[in-house]
Legacy VTK file of the C-alpha trace (Angstrom):
# vtk DataFile Version 3.0
C-alpha trace
ASCII
DATASET POLYDATA
POINTS 155 float
0.021 -0.036 0.007
2.848 2.415 0.862
4.484 1.653 -2.513
1.218 2.479 -4.271
0.937 5.703 -2.317
4.600 6.674 -3.224
4.039 5.853 -6.865
0.869 7.908 -6.889
2.650 10.891 -5.355
5.533 10.648 -7.792
3.120 10.507 -10.675
1.192 13.540 -9.334
4.369 15.415 -8.909
5.453 14.693 -12.482
2.056 15.785 -13.755
2.182 18.955 -11.793
5.656 19.797 -13.124
4.434 19.130 -16.750
1.273 21.184 -16.169
3.327 24.252 -15.140
3.545 26.969 -17.835
6.901 27.202 -19.535
9.165 29.941 -18.385
8.922 33.050 -20.553
11.164 33.000 -23.569
14.039 35.577 -23.607
13.682 38.547 -25.711
16.598 37.308 -27.807
15.784 37.609 -31.431
18.924 36.205 -32.858
20.676 37.220 -36.056
18.402 37.702 -38.972
19.663 35.384 -41.615
17.561 37.128 -44.328
18.572 40.691 -43.477
20.213 42.973 -45.908
23.263 43.839 -43.874
24.531 46.577 -46.129
21.151 48.364 -46.069
20.959 47.937 -42.262
24.431 49.471 -41.881
23.546 52.400 -44.150
20.381 53.046 -42.173
22.281 52.876 -38.886
24.918 55.338 -40.263
22.226 57.821 -40.954
20.607 57.327 -37.509
23.988 57.531 -35.771
24.967 60.776 -37.618
21.627 62.378 -36.707
22.041 61.380 -33.045
25.694 62.056 -32.580
26.599 58.467 -32.059
28.609 55.816 -33.956
27.582 52.561 -35.532
28.433 49.354 -33.745
28.351 46.382 -36.176
28.241 43.090 -34.302
29.126 40.018 -36.349
27.760 36.837 -35.093
25.629 33.850 -35.619
22.606 32.085 -34.133
24.589 28.991 -33.228
27.129 30.946 -31.249
26.487 31.010 -27.489
28.940 33.873 -26.910
27.059 35.902 -29.554
23.861 35.306 -27.685
25.277 36.217 -24.298
26.726 39.443 -25.687
23.557 40.377 -27.376
21.470 39.757 -24.295
24.025 41.705 -22.118
23.849 44.631 -24.529
20.055 44.914 -23.827
20.130 45.100 -20.099
21.819 46.670 -17.098
24.892 48.821 -17.275
25.994 47.648 -20.698
22.713 48.716 -22.168
23.211 52.256 -20.879
26.694 52.357 -22.391
25.604 50.883 -25.772
22.443 53.180 -26.062
24.524 56.267 -25.213
27.298 55.691 -27.682
26.024 53.486 -30.519
23.341 52.459 -33.020
23.741 48.732 -33.210
23.565 46.540 -36.280
23.745 42.747 -35.889
25.176 40.953 -38.982
24.631 37.279 -39.377
27.761 35.426 -40.604
26.134 31.975 -40.659
28.912 29.346 -40.568
31.386 31.944 -41.831
29.655 31.889 -45.192
27.472 34.954 -44.992
28.383 38.601 -45.040
32.076 37.746 -44.886
32.812 40.425 -47.456
31.301 43.060 -45.111
33.529 41.853 -42.201
36.514 41.961 -44.648
35.548 45.452 -45.784
35.871 46.670 -42.126
39.001 44.614 -41.442
37.271 42.157 -39.067
38.965 38.747 -39.037
35.990 36.518 -38.260
38.139 33.422 -38.077
39.651 34.826 -34.849
36.318 34.414 -33.114
32.821 35.662 -32.916
31.199 37.791 -31.780
33.315 40.436 -33.386
32.571 44.101 -33.684
33.474 47.074 -35.763
32.812 50.682 -34.794
31.976 52.729 -37.810
32.284 56.512 -38.134
29.826 58.587 -39.965
31.896 58.546 -43.164
31.760 54.745 -43.036
35.259 54.060 -42.072
36.026 51.749 -39.172
37.404 53.465 -36.019
37.815 50.284 -34.064
37.781 46.590 -34.869
38.189 43.465 -32.704
41.202 41.725 -34.271
41.966 38.946 -31.843
38.647 37.495 -30.745
38.422 39.810 -27.781
34.637 39.018 -27.319
34.761 35.376 -28.358
34.471 34.355 -24.663
31.710 36.706 -23.831
30.014 33.914 -21.756
32.841 34.009 -19.287
33.611 37.657 -19.304
30.756 38.806 -17.079
28.830 42.039 -17.261
31.501 44.234 -15.632
34.195 43.205 -18.107
31.830 43.780 -21.056
30.966 47.211 -19.772
34.704 48.094 -19.379
35.402 46.777 -22.914
32.777 49.003 -24.540
33.039 51.975 -22.207
36.747 52.387 -22.086
38.060 50.877 -25.296
35.356 52.340 -27.617
LINES 1 156
155 0 1 2 3 4 5 6 7 8 9 10 11 12 13 14 15 16 17 18 19 20 21 22 23 24 25 26 27 28 29 30 31 32 33 34 35 36 37 38 39 40 41 42 43 44 45 46 47 48 49 50 51 52 53 54 55 56 57 58 59 60 61 62 63 64 65 66 67 68 69 70 71 72 73 74 75 76 77 78 79 80 81 82 83 84 85 86 87 88 89 90 91 92 93 94 95 96 97 98 99 100 101 102 103 104 105 106 107 108 109 110 111 112 113 114 115 116 117 118 119 120 121 122 123 124 125 126 127 128 129 130 131 132 133 134 135 136 137 138 139 140 141 142 143 144 145 146 147 148 149 150 151 152 153 154
């Protein structure tokens, strides 16, 4: 009888857990694989010029955990404040290093050294800063404070 009661309780607990609503999905939208990156950068340059900011082009991919962490971090807390104050952000999907590679090359971003990678673009379209050595490729382990320092002090 006790075994039957234990089995019933375990079954009830399992059903209760299954019946719980799923946790809300994150606001992460990923990298738009169908986006026209050149047009997005041109639009961002116009917005940045009008707002006295620069364009931050973030090269990444949906499969990249570090890209996801960086993107989420850029949308909350202290890093969001720094990013919103200084930049208009454009996310550029690089797929499996087979998309928009020419855009990365145009700005001097060596994608093979790690993603996410960034380029800061001036109003004239020239890069003023580029990650060359995979500086953000371990965004998952950097933590928010290190990311804030990277974007606030170096850019």
